[in-house]
C-alpha positions, 0 to 999 in steps of 0.5 A: 466490488470483488471479482474472482479474477483478483483484478478489482482494485485496492488502496493499501495503507501503510505507515513508515518512518519518513526516511524508509518511506521512499525506499519502500515505495519505490521497491513496491512499484519496481517489484510490480506489486503496486502500480503507484504509491503516494507518500504523504509526510507529516503524519503524527501517529499515537499508539501503544506498543508493548505497553508504552505510549508512542508519539511518532512522525511518519509518513503514509503510503497510499498503495494502488494495487489489485486485490490479486496482488495484495497477499504478495504485497503484504508479504513483501511489506513484512520482509522490507519494512523495518517495523516488527509489525508494519501496518497494512490495511487493504481498502476495496475500491468501489467500481463505478465511483471514480475515474474509470480510465485510472482504474484501467491503468492500475490494471494494466500496470499490474497485469504488466508486472506478472 
């Protein structure tokens, strides 16, 4: 559910090398670009980059934020992520499907950060 205020929620996916993921997660939360970041370890990623097939172990960051913060969050990930082209995929959260108190907490955390 989109809204004009930018307060609709997003879950942003970003993969990183296991040694980089905690630093990225902590920076995003400390800088107020995310309310919470979960790190899912042990993700095996297959992809082709610059004509070469890769098979890498990564961690997935599940970043909880608001729609209004996604542009700044994306820009910051580009700055602090060591990959030339970091994955940043924002998924819309469906209001009314999930824990409303958690949704409120995310919005509160994000509004405090501004």
